PDB file of the backbone (N, CA, C, O) and the ligand in Angstrom, with CONECT records:
HET     CU  A 101       1
ATOM      1  N   UNK A   1     116.874 125.267 154.975  1.00  0.00           N
ATOM      2  CA  UNK A   1     117.865 124.186 154.499  1.00  0.00           C
ATOM      3  C   UNK A   1     117.005 123.134 153.769  1.00  0.00           C
ATOM      4  O   UNK A   1     117.299 122.813 152.618  1.00  0.00           O
ATOM      5  N   UNK A   2     115.947 122.585 154.409  1.00  0.00           N
ATOM      6  CA  UNK A   2     115.247 121.487 153.841  1.00  0.00           C
ATOM      7  C   UNK A   2     114.594 121.915 152.393  1.00  0.00           C
ATOM      8  O   UNK A   2     114.443 121.194 151.408  1.00  0.00           O
ATOM      9  N   UNK A   3     114.275 123.206 152.544  1.00  0.00           N
ATOM     10  CA  UNK A   3     113.455 123.812 151.242  1.00  0.00           C
ATOM     11  C   UNK A   3     114.501 123.851 150.215  1.00  0.00           C
ATOM     12  O   UNK A   3     114.188 123.443 149.097  1.00  0.00           O
ATOM     13  N   UNK A   4     115.758 124.299 150.424  1.00  0.00           N
ATOM     14  CA  UNK A   4     116.673 124.384 149.302  1.00  0.00           C
ATOM     15  C   UNK A   4     116.995 122.936 148.710  1.00  0.00           C
ATOM     16  O   UNK A   4     117.224 122.758 147.514  1.00  0.00           O
ATOM     17  N   UNK A   5     116.989 121.986 149.606  1.00  0.00           N
ATOM     18  CA  UNK A   5     117.295 120.602 149.165  1.00  0.00           C
ATOM     19  C   UNK A   5     116.113 120.034 148.154  1.00  0.00           C
ATOM     20  O   UNK A   5     116.294 119.493 147.063  1.00  0.00           O
ATOM     21  N   UNK A   6     115.062 120.260 148.706  1.00  0.00           N
ATOM     22  CA  UNK A   6     113.893 119.768 147.956  1.00  0.00           C
ATOM     23  C   UNK A   6     113.708 120.527 146.549  1.00  0.00           C
ATOM     24  O   UNK A   6     113.160 120.053 145.553  1.00  0.00           O
ATOM     25  N   UNK A   7     114.233 121.703 146.668  1.00  0.00           N
ATOM     26  CA  UNK A   7     114.173 122.512 145.195  1.00  0.00           C
ATOM     27  C   UNK A   7     115.015 121.955 144.285  1.00  0.00           C
ATOM     28  O   UNK A   7     114.793 121.852 143.078  1.00  0.00           O
ATOM     29  N   UNK A   8     116.230 121.505 145.024  1.00  0.00           N
ATOM     30  CA  UNK A   8     117.368 120.807 144.012  1.00  0.00           C
ATOM     31  C   UNK A   8     116.891 119.630 143.551  1.00  0.00           C
ATOM     32  O   UNK A   8     117.173 119.285 142.403  1.00  0.00           O
ATOM     33  N   UNK A   9     116.080 118.816 144.388  1.00  0.00           N
ATOM     34  CA  UNK A   9     115.674 117.428 143.995  1.00  0.00           C
ATOM     35  C   UNK A   9     114.676 117.652 142.916  1.00  0.00           C
ATOM     36  O   UNK A   9     114.628 116.864 141.972  1.00  0.00           O
ATOM     37  N   UNK A  10     113.973 118.550 142.981  1.00  0.00           N
ATOM     38  CA  UNK A  10     112.890 118.821 141.900  1.00  0.00           C
ATOM     39  C   UNK A  10     113.531 119.072 140.786  1.00  0.00           C
ATOM     40  O   UNK A  10     113.157 118.443 139.796  1.00  0.00           O
ATOM     41  N   UNK A  11     114.586 119.982 140.645  1.00  0.00           N
ATOM     42  CA  UNK A  11     115.180 120.436 139.514  1.00  0.00           C
ATOM     43  C   UNK A  11     115.878 119.159 138.919  1.00  0.00           C
ATOM     44  O   UNK A  11     115.910 119.032 137.695  1.00  0.00           O
ATOM     45  N   UNK A  12     116.400 118.272 139.684  1.00  0.00           N
ATOM     46  CA  UNK A  12     116.995 117.070 139.231  1.00  0.00           C
ATOM     47  C   UNK A  12     115.985 116.120 138.498  1.00  0.00           C
ATOM     48  O   UNK A  12     116.182 115.652 137.376  1.00  0.00           O
ATOM     49  N   UNK A  13     115.028 115.925 139.171  1.00  0.00           N
ATOM     50  CA  UNK A  13     113.820 115.148 138.533  1.00  0.00           C
ATOM     51  C   UNK A  13     113.280 115.693 137.252  1.00  0.00           C
ATOM     52  O   UNK A  13     112.944 114.988 136.301  1.00  0.00           O
ATOM     53  N   UNK A  14     113.219 116.973 137.291  1.00  0.00           N
ATOM     54  CA  UNK A  14     112.683 117.691 135.911  1.00  0.00           C
ATOM     55  C   UNK A  14     113.851 117.398 134.925  1.00  0.00           C
ATOM     56  O   UNK A  14     113.517 117.037 133.796  1.00  0.00           O
ATOM     57  N   UNK A  15     115.096 117.499 135.185  1.00  0.00           N
ATOM     58  CA  UNK A  15     116.080 117.474 134.144  1.00  0.00           C
ATOM     59  C   UNK A  15     116.101 116.118 133.563  1.00  0.00           C
ATOM     60  O   UNK A  15     116.211 115.943 132.349  1.00  0.00           O
ATOM     61  N   UNK A  16     115.982 115.032 134.528  1.00  0.00           N
ATOM     62  CA  UNK A  16     116.039 113.719 134.187  1.00  0.00           C
ATOM     63  C   UNK A  16     114.766 113.314 133.358  1.00  0.00           C
ATOM     64  O   UNK A  16     114.903 112.491 132.452  1.00  0.00           O
ATOM     65  N   UNK A  17     113.566 113.842 133.620  1.00  0.00           N
ATOM     66  CA  UNK A  17     112.400 113.645 132.798  1.00  0.00           C
ATOM     67  C   UNK A  17     112.568 114.130 131.409  1.00  0.00           C
ATOM     68  O   UNK A  17     112.295 113.411 130.448  1.00  0.00           O
ATOM     69  N   UNK A  18     113.023 115.362 131.286  1.00  0.00           N
ATOM     70  CA  UNK A  18     113.309 116.065 129.907  1.00  0.00           C
ATOM     71  C   UNK A  18     114.313 115.265 129.048  1.00  0.00           C
ATOM     72  O   UNK A  18     114.176 115.017 127.851  1.00  0.00           O
ATOM     73  N   UNK A  19     115.331 114.904 129.831  1.00  0.00           N
ATOM     74  CA  UNK A  19     116.419 114.126 129.168  1.00  0.00           C
ATOM     75  C   UNK A  19     115.914 112.874 128.546  1.00  0.00           C
ATOM     76  O   UNK A  19     116.173 112.495 127.404  1.00  0.00           O
ATOM     77  N   UNK A  20     115.039 112.172 129.567  1.00  0.00           N
ATOM     78  CA  UNK A  20     114.510 110.834 129.059  1.00  0.00           C
ATOM     79  C   UNK A  20     113.532 110.955 127.871  1.00  0.00           C
ATOM     80  O   UNK A  20     113.550 110.101 126.985  1.00  0.00           O
ATOM     81  N   UNK A  21     112.635 112.053 127.831  1.00  0.00           N
ATOM     82  CA  UNK A  21     111.846 112.378 126.758  1.00  0.00           C
ATOM     83  C   UNK A  21     112.292 112.453 125.634  1.00  0.00           C
ATOM     84  O   UNK A  21     111.775 111.871 124.681  1.00  0.00           O
ATOM     85  N   UNK A  22     113.486 113.295 125.545  1.00  0.00           N
ATOM     86  CA  UNK A  22     114.203 113.376 124.240  1.00  0.00           C
ATOM     87  C   UNK A  22     114.742 112.227 123.811  1.00  0.00           C
ATOM     88  O   UNK A  22     114.665 111.940 122.617  1.00  0.00           O
ATOM     89  N   UNK A  23     115.359 111.406 124.701  1.00  0.00           N
ATOM     90  CA  UNK A  23     116.051 110.104 124.379  1.00  0.00           C
ATOM     91  C   UNK A  23     115.038 109.254 123.661  1.00  0.00           C
ATOM     92  O   UNK A  23     115.342 108.687 122.611  1.00  0.00           O
ATOM     93  N   UNK A  24     113.710 109.139 124.257  1.00  0.00           N
ATOM     94  CA  UNK A  24     112.848 108.196 123.744  1.00  0.00           C
ATOM     95  C   UNK A  24     112.390 108.669 122.208  1.00  0.00           C
ATOM     96  O   UNK A  24     112.334 107.849 121.292  1.00  0.00           O
ATOM     97  N   UNK A  25     112.097 109.967 122.041  1.00  0.00           N
ATOM     98  CA  UNK A  25     111.602 110.553 120.928  1.00  0.00           C
ATOM     99  C   UNK A  25     112.721 110.277 119.691  1.00  0.00           C
ATOM    100  O   UNK A  25     112.345 109.979 118.557  1.00  0.00           O
ATOM    101  N   UNK A  26     113.992 110.402 120.017  1.00  0.00           N
ATOM    102  CA  UNK A  26     115.101 110.212 119.058  1.00  0.00           C
ATOM    103  C   UNK A  26     114.739 110.984 117.805  1.00  0.00           C
ATOM    104  O   UNK A  26     114.998 110.458 116.722  1.00  0.00           O
ATOM    105  N   UNK A  27     114.179 112.153 117.842  1.00  0.00           N
ATOM    106  CA  UNK A  27     113.785 112.909 116.764  1.00  0.00           C
ATOM    107  C   UNK A  27     114.705 114.046 116.612  1.00  0.00           C
ATOM    108  O   UNK A  27     114.907 114.783 117.578  1.00  0.00           O
ATOM    109  N   UNK A  28     115.283 114.252 115.468  1.00  0.00           N
ATOM    110  CA  UNK A  28     116.145 115.293 115.099  1.00  0.00           C
ATOM    111  C   UNK A  28     115.645 116.097 113.958  1.00  0.00           C
ATOM    112  O   UNK A  28     114.981 115.575 113.062  1.00  0.00           O
ATOM    113  N   UNK A  29     115.949 117.355 113.973  1.00  0.00           N
ATOM    114  CA  UNK A  29     115.597 118.321 112.744  1.00  0.00           C
ATOM    115  C   UNK A  29     116.883 118.827 112.263  1.00  0.00           C
ATOM    116  O   UNK A  29     117.772 119.226 113.015  1.00  0.00           O
ATOM    117  N   UNK A  30     116.959 118.794 110.890  1.00  0.00           N
ATOM    118  CA  UNK A  30     118.183 119.356 110.271  1.00  0.00           C
ATOM    119  C   UNK A  30     117.681 120.218 109.051  1.00  0.00           C
ATOM    120  O   UNK A  30     116.618 119.975 108.481  1.00  0.00           O
ATOM    121  N   UNK A  31     118.544 121.263 108.688  1.00  0.00           N
ATOM    122  CA  UNK A  31     118.161 122.089 107.572  1.00  0.00           C
ATOM    123  C   UNK A  31     119.221 121.725 106.519  1.00  0.00           C
ATOM    124  O   UNK A  31     120.379 121.909 106.892  1.00  0.00           O
ATOM    125  N   UNK A  32     119.050 121.246 105.280  1.00  0.00           N
ATOM    126  CA  UNK A  32     120.032 120.956 104.173  1.00  0.00           C
ATOM    127  C   UNK A  32     119.870 122.094 103.086  1.00  0.00           C
ATOM    128  O   UNK A  32     118.718 122.349 102.733  1.00  0.00           O
ATOM    129  N   UNK A  33     120.756 122.693 102.608  1.00  0.00           N
ATOM    130  CA  UNK A  33     120.576 123.469 101.442  1.00  0.00           C
ATOM    131  C   UNK A  33     120.589 122.548 100.227  1.00  0.00           C
ATOM    132  O   UNK A  33     121.390 121.612 100.226  1.00  0.00           O
ATOM    133  N   UNK A  34     119.738 122.741  99.152  1.00  0.00           N
ATOM    134  CA  UNK A  34     119.797 122.118  98.138  1.00  0.00           C
ATOM    135  C   UNK A  34     119.923 122.937  96.856  1.00  0.00           C
ATOM    136  O   UNK A  34     119.188 123.882  96.567  1.00  0.00           O
ATOM    137  N   UNK A  35     120.940 122.471  96.115  1.00  0.00           N
ATOM    138  CA  UNK A  35     121.085 123.243  94.892  1.00  0.00           C
ATOM    139  C   UNK A  35     120.436 122.682  93.434  1.00  0.00           C
ATOM    140  O   UNK A  35     120.520 121.509  93.071  1.00  0.00           O
ATOM    141  N   UNK A  36     119.893 123.562  92.812  1.00  0.00           N
ATOM    142  CA  UNK A  36     119.262 123.302  91.590  1.00  0.00           C
ATOM    143  C   UNK A  36     117.839 123.263  91.407  1.00  0.00           C
ATOM    144  O   UNK A  36     117.316 123.097  90.305  1.00  0.00           O
ATOM    145  N   UNK A  37     117.128 123.435  92.622  1.00  0.00           N
ATOM    146  CA  UNK A  37     115.526 123.295  92.584  1.00  0.00           C
ATOM    147  C   UNK A  37     114.996 124.834  92.109  1.00  0.00           C
ATOM    148  O   UNK A  37     115.253 125.914  92.640  1.00  0.00           O
ATOM    149  N   UNK A  38     114.240 124.572  91.030  1.00  0.00           N
ATOM    150  CA  UNK A  38     113.891 125.735  90.181  1.00  0.00           C
ATOM    151  C   UNK A  38     112.320 126.081  90.463  1.00  0.00           C
ATOM    152  O   UNK A  38     111.885 127.227  90.355  1.00  0.00           O
ATOM    153  N   UNK A  39     111.615 125.095  90.791  1.00  0.00           N
ATOM    154  CA  UNK A  39     110.120 125.173  91.145  1.00  0.00           C
ATOM    155  C   UNK A  39     109.500 124.333  92.093  1.00  0.00           C
ATOM    156  O   UNK A  39     110.154 123.588  92.823  1.00  0.00           O
ATOM    157  N   UNK A  40     108.093 124.428  92.121  1.00  0.00           N
ATOM    158  CA  UNK A  40     107.519 123.468  93.074  1.00  0.00           C
ATOM    159  C   UNK A  40     107.579 122.187  92.645  1.00  0.00           C
ATOM    160  O   UNK A  40     107.412 121.336  93.519  1.00  0.00           O
ATOM    161  N   UNK A  41     107.798 121.760  91.378  1.00  0.00           N
ATOM    162  CA  UNK A  41     107.822 120.368  90.845  1.00  0.00           C
ATOM    163  C   UNK A  41     109.098 119.906  91.347  1.00  0.00           C
ATOM    164  O   UNK A  41     109.111 118.798  91.882  1.00  0.00           O
ATOM    165  N   UNK A  42     110.223 120.599  91.261  1.00  0.00           N
ATOM    166  CA  UNK A  42     111.338 120.118  91.839  1.00  0.00           C
ATOM    167  C   UNK A  42     111.425 119.807  93.318  1.00  0.00           C
ATOM    168  O   UNK A  42     111.973 118.793  93.749  1.00  0.00           O
ATOM    169  N   UNK A  43     110.852 120.735  94.075  1.00  0.00           N
ATOM    170  CA  UNK A  43     110.675 120.614  95.556  1.00  0.00           C
ATOM    171  C   UNK A  43     109.793 119.272  95.892  1.00  0.00           C
ATOM    172  O   UNK A  43     110.115 118.468  96.766  1.00  0.00           O
ATOM    173  N   UNK A  44     108.695 119.162  95.109  1.00  0.00           N
ATOM    174  CA  UNK A  44     107.993 117.890  95.472  1.00  0.00           C
ATOM    175  C   UNK A  44     108.667 116.628  95.152  1.00  0.00           C
ATOM    176  O   UNK A  44     108.441 115.643  95.855  1.00  0.00           O
ATOM    177  N   UNK A  45     109.519 116.561  94.102  1.00  0.00           N
ATOM    178  CA  UNK A  45     110.393 115.285  93.977  1.00  0.00           C
ATOM    179  C   UNK A  45     111.159 115.101  94.994  1.00  0.00           C
ATOM    180  O   UNK A  45     111.306 113.950  95.404  1.00  0.00           O
ATOM    181  N   UNK A  46     111.806 116.160  95.618  1.00  0.00           N
ATOM    182  CA  UNK A  46     112.918 115.961  96.659  1.00  0.00           C
ATOM    183  C   UNK A  46     112.182 115.526  97.898  1.00  0.00           C
ATOM    184  O   UNK A  46     112.634 114.653  98.640  1.00  0.00           O
ATOM    185  N   UNK A  47     110.991 116.176  98.120  1.00  0.00           N
ATOM    186  CA  UNK A  47     110.179 115.916  99.288  1.00  0.00           C
ATOM    187  C   UNK A  47     109.572 114.374  99.235  1.00  0.00           C
ATOM    188  O   UNK A  47     109.430 113.665 100.231  1.00  0.00           O
ATOM    189  N   UNK A  48     109.284 114.043  98.044  1.00  0.00           N
ATOM    190  CA  UNK A  48     108.738 112.630  97.852  1.00  0.00           C
ATOM    191  C   UNK A  48     109.796 111.616  98.024  1.00  0.00           C
ATOM    192  O   UNK A  48     109.552 110.565  98.617  1.00  0.00           O
ATOM    193  N   UNK A  49     111.042 111.898  97.501  1.00  0.00           N
ATOM    194  CA  UNK A  49     112.021 110.742  97.881  1.00  0.00           C
ATOM    195  C   UNK A  49     112.421 110.846  99.393  1.00  0.00           C
ATOM    196  O   UNK A  49     112.707 109.820 100.011  1.00  0.00           O
ATOM    197  N   UNK A  50     112.441 111.935  99.925  1.00  0.00           N
ATOM    198  CA  UNK A  50     112.792 111.988 101.426  1.00  0.00           C
ATOM    199  C   UNK A  50     111.703 111.281 102.307  1.00  0.00           C
ATOM    200  O   UNK A  50     112.032 110.569 103.256  1.00  0.00           O
ATOM    201  N   UNK A  51     110.471 111.490 101.980  1.00  0.00           N
ATOM    202  CA  UNK A  51     109.488 110.936 102.662  1.00  0.00           C
ATOM    203  C   UNK A  51     109.343 109.443 102.434  1.00  0.00           C
ATOM    204  O   UNK A  51     108.691 108.773 103.234  1.00  0.00           O
ATOM    205  N   UNK A  52     109.869 108.946 101.476  1.00  0.00           N
ATOM    206  CA  UNK A  52     109.817 107.606 101.209  1.00  0.00           C
ATOM    207  C   UNK A  52     111.040 106.870 101.848  1.00  0.00           C
ATOM    208  O   UNK A  52     111.262 105.680 101.626  1.00  0.00           O
ATOM    209  N   UNK A  53     111.747 107.575 102.578  1.00  0.00           N
ATOM    210  CA  UNK A  53     113.148 107.114 103.332  1.00  0.00           C
ATOM    211  C   UNK A  53     112.697 106.628 104.709  1.00  0.00           C
ATOM    212  O   UNK A  53     111.959 107.301 105.429  1.00  0.00           O
ATOM    213  N   UNK A  54     113.107 105.602 104.994  1.00  0.00           N
ATOM    214  CA  UNK A  54     112.710 105.028 106.329  1.00  0.00           C
ATOM    215  C   UNK A  54     113.534 105.963 107.434  1.00  0.00           C
ATOM    216  O   UNK A  54     114.729 106.238 107.337  1.00  0.00           O
ATOM    217  N   UNK A  55     112.701 106.368 108.438  1.00  0.00           N
ATOM    218  CA  UNK A  55     113.257 107.290 109.625  1.00  0.00           C
ATOM    219  C   UNK A  55     112.862 108.768 109.260  1.00  0.00           C
ATOM    220  O   UNK A  55     112.982 109.633 110.128  1.00  0.00           O
ATOM    221  N   UNK A  56     112.406 109.080 108.042  1.00  0.00           N
ATOM    222  CA  UNK A  56     111.942 110.544 107.932  1.00  0.00           C
ATOM    223  C   UNK A  56     110.640 110.692 108.360  1.00  0.00           C
ATOM    224  O   UNK A  56     109.817 109.891 107.920  1.00  0.00           O
ATOM    225  N   UNK A  57     110.233 111.668 109.232  1.00  0.00           N
ATOM    226  CA  UNK A  57     109.048 111.843 109.625  1.00  0.00           C
ATOM    227  C   UNK A  57     108.522 113.026 109.014  1.00  0.00           C
ATOM    228  O   UNK A  57     107.310 113.015 108.801  1.00  0.00           O
ATOM    229  N   UNK A  58     109.252 114.172 108.645  1.00  0.00           N
ATOM    230  CA  UNK A  58     108.736 115.300 108.102  1.00  0.00           C
ATOM    231  C   UNK A  58     109.899 115.813 107.003  1.00  0.00           C
ATOM    232  O   UNK A  58     111.115 115.715 107.167  1.00  0.00           O
ATOM    233  N   UNK A  59     109.315 116.298 106.018  1.00  0.00           N
ATOM    234  CA  UNK A  59     110.377 116.981 105.076  1.00  0.00           C
ATOM    235  C   UNK A  59     109.556 118.189 104.312  1.00  0.00           C
ATOM    236  O   UNK A  59     108.607 118.033 103.545  1.00  0.00           O
ATOM    237  N   UNK A  60     110.151 119.411 104.708  1.00  0.00           N
ATOM    238  CA  UNK A  60     109.467 120.536 104.335  1.00  0.00           C
ATOM    239  C   UNK A  60     110.648 121.181 103.291  1.00  0.00           C
ATOM    240  O   UNK A  60     111.696 121.723 103.641  1.00  0.00           O
ATOM    241  N   UNK A  61     110.190 120.969 101.982  1.00  0.00           N
ATOM    242  CA  UNK A  61     111.024 121.520 101.031  1.00  0.00           C
ATOM    243  C   UNK A  61     110.581 122.946 100.281  1.00  0.00           C
ATOM    244  O   UNK A  61     109.468 123.092  99.775  1.00  0.00           O
ATOM    245  N   UNK A  62     111.595 123.952 100.283  1.00  0.00           N
ATOM    246  CA  UNK A  62     111.319 125.255  99.691  1.00  0.00           C
ATOM    247  C   UNK A  62     112.140 125.351  98.504  1.00  0.00           C
ATOM    248  O   UNK A  62     113.362 125.323  98.655  1.00  0.00           O
ATOM    249  N   UNK A  63     111.613 125.467  97.268  1.00  0.00           N
ATOM    250  CA  UNK A  63     112.435 125.831  96.052  1.00  0.00           C
ATOM    251  C   UNK A  63     112.738 127.175  96.124  1.00  0.00           C
ATOM    252  O   UNK A  63     113.794 127.478  95.570  1.00  0.00           O
ATOM    253  N   UNK A  64     112.079 128.126  96.680  1.00  0.00           N
ATOM    254  CA  UNK A  64     112.507 129.564  96.758  1.00  0.00           C
ATOM    255  C   UNK A  64     113.804 129.736  97.682  1.00  0.00           C
ATOM    256  O   UNK A  64     114.818 130.346  97.343  1.00  0.00           O
ATOM    257  N   UNK A  65     113.588 129.065  98.960  1.00  0.00           N
ATOM    258  CA  UNK A  65     114.806 129.265  99.762  1.00  0.00           C
ATOM    259  C   UNK A  65     115.904 128.280  99.345  1.00  0.00           C
ATOM    260  O   UNK A  65     116.994 128.413  99.902  1.00  0.00           O
ATOM    261  N   UNK A  66     115.767 127.387  98.507  1.00  0.00           N
ATOM    262  CA  UNK A  66     116.730 126.282  98.169  1.00  0.00           C
ATOM    263  C   UNK A  66     117.154 125.354  99.315  1.00  0.00           C
ATOM    264  O   UNK A  66     118.292 124.892  99.412  1.00  0.00           O
ATOM    265  N   UNK A  67     116.104 125.104 100.217  1.00  0.00           N
ATOM    266  CA  UNK A  67     116.431 124.260 101.314  1.00  0.00           C
ATOM    267  C   UNK A  67     115.494 123.324 101.787  1.00  0.00           C
ATOM    268  O   UNK A  67     114.321 123.489 101.453  1.00  0.00           O
ATOM    269  N   UNK A  68     115.846 122.218 102.622  1.00  0.00           N
ATOM    270  CA  UNK A  68     114.874 121.360 102.979  1.00  0.00           C
ATOM    271  C   UNK A  68     114.946 121.233 104.587  1.00  0.00           C
ATOM    272  O   UNK A  68     116.032 121.106 105.153  1.00  0.00           O
ATOM    273  N   UNK A  69     113.847 121.270 105.217  1.00  0.00           N
ATOM    274  CA  UNK A  69     114.042 121.111 106.711  1.00  0.00           C
ATOM    275  C   UNK A  69     113.268 119.658 106.993  1.00  0.00           C
ATOM    276  O   UNK A  69     112.114 119.336 106.708  1.00  0.00           O
ATOM    277  N   UNK A  70     114.340 118.887 107.666  1.00  0.00           N
ATOM    278  CA  UNK A  70     113.948 117.426 107.638  1.00  0.00           C
ATOM    279  C   UNK A  70     113.817 117.075 109.072  1.00  0.00           C
ATOM    280  O   UNK A  70     114.765 117.383 109.794  1.00  0.00           O
ATOM    281  N   UNK A  71     112.761 116.460 109.619  1.00  0.00           N
ATOM    282  CA  UNK A  71     112.578 115.811 110.972  1.00  0.00           C
ATOM    283  C   UNK A  71     112.768 114.364 110.695  1.00  0.00           C
ATOM    284  O   UNK A  71     112.091 113.800 109.835  1.00  0.00           O
ATOM    285  N   UNK A  72     113.726 113.709 111.442  1.00  0.00           N
ATOM    286  CA  UNK A  72     113.952 112.502 111.354  1.00  0.00           C
ATOM    287  C   UNK A  72     114.339 111.647 112.588  1.00  0.00           C
ATOM    288  O   UNK A  72     114.729 112.290 113.563  1.00  0.00           O
ATOM    289  N   UNK A  73     114.294 110.333 112.694  1.00  0.00           N
ATOM    290  CA  UNK A  73     114.607 109.476 113.754  1.00  0.00           C
ATOM    291  C   UNK A  73     116.041 109.185 113.480  1.00  0.00           C
ATOM    292  O   UNK A  73     116.309 108.449 112.530  1.00  0.00           O
ATOM    293  N   UNK A  74     117.076 109.732 114.281  1.00  0.00           N
ATOM    294  CA  UNK A  74     118.418 109.519 114.040  1.00  0.00           C
ATOM    295  C   UNK A  74     118.943 108.056 114.471  1.00  0.00           C
ATOM    296  O   UNK A  74     120.124 107.749 114.311  1.00  0.00           O
ATOM    297  N   UNK A  75     118.127 107.295 114.950  1.00  0.00           N
ATOM    298  CA  UNK A  75     118.475 105.793 115.066  1.00  0.00           C
ATOM    299  C   UNK A  75     118.155 105.099 113.830  1.00  0.00           C
ATOM    300  O   UNK A  75     118.643 103.981 113.667  1.00  0.00           O
ATOM    301  N   UNK A  76     117.395 105.608 112.923  1.00  0.00           N
ATOM    302  CA  UNK A  76     116.919 104.868 111.631  1.00  0.00           C
ATOM    303  C   UNK A  76     117.674 105.242 110.567  1.00  0.00           C
ATOM    304  O   UNK A  76     118.009 104.403 109.730  1.00  0.00           O
ATOM    305  N   UNK A  77     118.048 106.600 110.463  1.00  0.00           N
ATOM    306  CA  UNK A  77     118.628 107.385 109.276  1.00  0.00           C
ATOM    307  C   UNK A  77     119.647 108.367 109.810  1.00  0.00           C
ATOM    308  O   UNK A  77     119.461 108.995 110.852  1.00  0.00           O
ATOM    309  N   UNK A  78     120.745 108.480 109.049  1.00  0.00           N
ATOM    310  CA  UNK A  78     121.629 109.434 109.249  1.00  0.00           C
ATOM    311  C   UNK A  78     121.622 110.677 108.326  1.00  0.00           C
ATOM    312  O   UNK A  78     121.122 110.556 107.208  1.00  0.00           O
ATOM    313  N   UNK A  79     122.160 111.907 108.730  1.00  0.00           N
ATOM    314  CA  UNK A  79     122.073 113.035 107.842  1.00  0.00           C
ATOM    315  C   UNK A  79     122.930 112.672 106.550  1.00  0.00           C
ATOM    316  O   UNK A  79     122.570 113.113 105.458  1.00  0.00           O
ATOM    317  N   UNK A  80     123.966 111.937 106.657  1.00  0.00           N
ATOM    318  CA  UNK A  80     124.656 111.524 105.406  1.00  0.00           C
ATOM    319  C   UNK A  80     123.699 110.771 104.263  1.00  0.00           C
ATOM    320  O   UNK A  80     123.718 110.942 103.044  1.00  0.00           O
ATOM    321  N   UNK A  81     122.932 109.962 104.984  1.00  0.00           N
ATOM    322  CA  UNK A  81     122.039 109.141 104.128  1.00  0.00           C
ATOM    323  C   UNK A  81     120.956 110.126 103.551  1.00  0.00           C
ATOM    324  O   UNK A  81     120.517 109.865 102.431  1.00  0.00           O
ATOM    325  N   UNK A  82     120.520 111.154 104.168  1.00  0.00           N
ATOM    326  CA  UNK A  82     119.389 112.063 103.701  1.00  0.00           C
ATOM    327  C   UNK A  82     120.175 112.924 102.632  1.00  0.00           C
ATOM    328  O   UNK A  82     119.624 113.288 101.594  1.00  0.00           O
ATOM    329  N   UNK A  83     121.376 113.208 102.908  1.00  0.00           N
ATOM    330  CA  UNK A  83     122.146 113.900 101.579  1.00  0.00           C
ATOM    331  C   UNK A  83     122.144 113.049 100.511  1.00  0.00           C
ATOM    332  O   UNK A  83     121.812 113.530  99.428  1.00  0.00           O
ATOM    333  N   UNK A  84     122.473 111.760 100.575  1.00  0.00           N
ATOM    334  CA  UNK A  84     122.532 110.829  99.472  1.00  0.00           C
ATOM    335  C   UNK A  84     121.166 110.658  98.701  1.00  0.00           C
ATOM    336  O   UNK A  84     121.069 110.523  97.481  1.00  0.00           O
ATOM    337  N   UNK A  85     120.160 110.684  99.579  1.00  0.00           N
ATOM    338  CA  UNK A  85     118.792 110.686  98.969  1.00  0.00           C
ATOM    339  C   UNK A  85     118.564 111.867  98.045  1.00  0.00           C
ATOM    340  O   UNK A  85     118.117 111.738  96.905  1.00  0.00           O
ATOM    341  N   UNK A  86     118.927 113.138  98.651  1.00  0.00           N
ATOM    342  CA  UNK A  86     118.669 114.304  97.893  1.00  0.00           C
ATOM    343  C   UNK A  86     119.460 114.337  96.594  1.00  0.00           C
ATOM    344  O   UNK A  86     118.989 114.814  95.561  1.00  0.00           O
ATOM    345  N   UNK A  87     120.819 113.753  96.691  1.00  0.00           N
ATOM    346  CA  UNK A  87     121.512 113.681  95.493  1.00  0.00           C
ATOM    347  C   UNK A  87     120.988 112.837  94.438  1.00  0.00           C
ATOM    348  O   UNK A  87     121.038 113.096  93.236  1.00  0.00           O
ATOM    349  N   UNK A  88     120.425 111.692  95.037  1.00  0.00           N
ATOM    350  CA  UNK A  88     119.922 110.693  94.067  1.00  0.00           C
ATOM    351  C   UNK A  88     118.625 111.147  93.235  1.00  0.00           C
ATOM    352  O   UNK A  88     118.122 110.446  92.357  1.00  0.00           O
ATOM    353  N   UNK A  89     118.185 112.308  93.592  1.00  0.00           N
ATOM    354  CA  UNK A  89     116.955 112.967  92.931  1.00  0.00           C
ATOM    355  C   UNK A  89     117.498 113.808  91.857  1.00  0.00           C
ATOM    356  O   UNK A  89     116.720 114.222  90.997  1.00  0.00           O
ATOM    357  N   UNK A  90     118.771 114.113  91.807  1.00  0.00           N
ATOM    358  CA  UNK A  90     119.237 114.930  90.633  1.00  0.00           C
ATOM    359  C   UNK A  90     119.710 116.236  91.000  1.00  0.00           C
ATOM    360  O   UNK A  90     120.405 116.921  90.251  1.00  0.00           O
ATOM    361  N   UNK A  91     119.295 116.625  92.277  1.00  0.00           N
ATOM    362  CA  UNK A  91     119.631 117.937  92.769  1.00  0.00           C
ATOM    363  C   UNK A  91     120.946 117.624  93.800  1.00  0.00           C
ATOM    364  O   UNK A  91     121.324 116.479  94.049  1.00  0.00           O
ATOM    365  N   UNK A  92     121.544 118.796  94.328  1.00  0.00           N
ATOM    366  CA  UNK A  92     122.688 118.611  95.019  1.00  0.00           C
ATOM    367  C   UNK A  92     122.459 119.197  96.373  1.00  0.00           C
ATOM    368  O   UNK A  92     121.998 120.329  96.521  1.00  0.00           O
ATOM    369  N   UNK A  93     122.845 118.273  97.526  1.00  0.00           N
ATOM    370  CA  UNK A  93     122.836 118.657  98.782  1.00  0.00           C
ATOM    371  C   UNK A  93     124.109 119.494  99.158  1.00  0.00           C
ATOM    372  O   UNK A  93     125.202 118.932  99.099  1.00  0.00           O
ATOM    373  N   UNK A  94     124.029 120.770  99.529  1.00  0.00           N
ATOM    374  CA  UNK A  94     125.225 121.505  99.703  1.00  0.00           C
ATOM    375  C   UNK A  94     125.913 121.294 101.019  1.00  0.00           C
ATOM    376  O   UNK A  94     125.169 121.019 101.961  1.00  0.00           O
ATOM    377  N   UNK A  95     126.985 121.360 101.212  1.00  0.00           N
ATOM    378  CA  UNK A  95     127.751 121.191 102.437  1.00  0.00           C
ATOM    379  C   UNK A  95     127.433 122.161 103.545  1.00  0.00           C
ATOM    380  O   UNK A  95     128.034 122.092 104.618  1.00  0.00           O
TER     381      UNK A  95
HETATM  382 CU    CU A 101     111.340 122.520  88.862  1.00  0.00          CU2+
END
């Protein structure tokens, strides 16, 4: 009986710790399809614009796949803002 309760307590503590770690990091990853990128030059100009945006931690752009994988702090920047940044480079962030 006691053993079952302590296992439950352990599981609760673990869940709480994981939940808190996630909340502190406030880091989110999203994949956005980008239309119009033809070569690495295109990809690097999109990456440059994204990396210059406050809250963006990582931006991996692939012109072959036509997409960008962005890791960002969702307390500093929104996905809508990231799309606007992509659009401002002359390419189009697909829905
Ligand atoms: Cu290009």
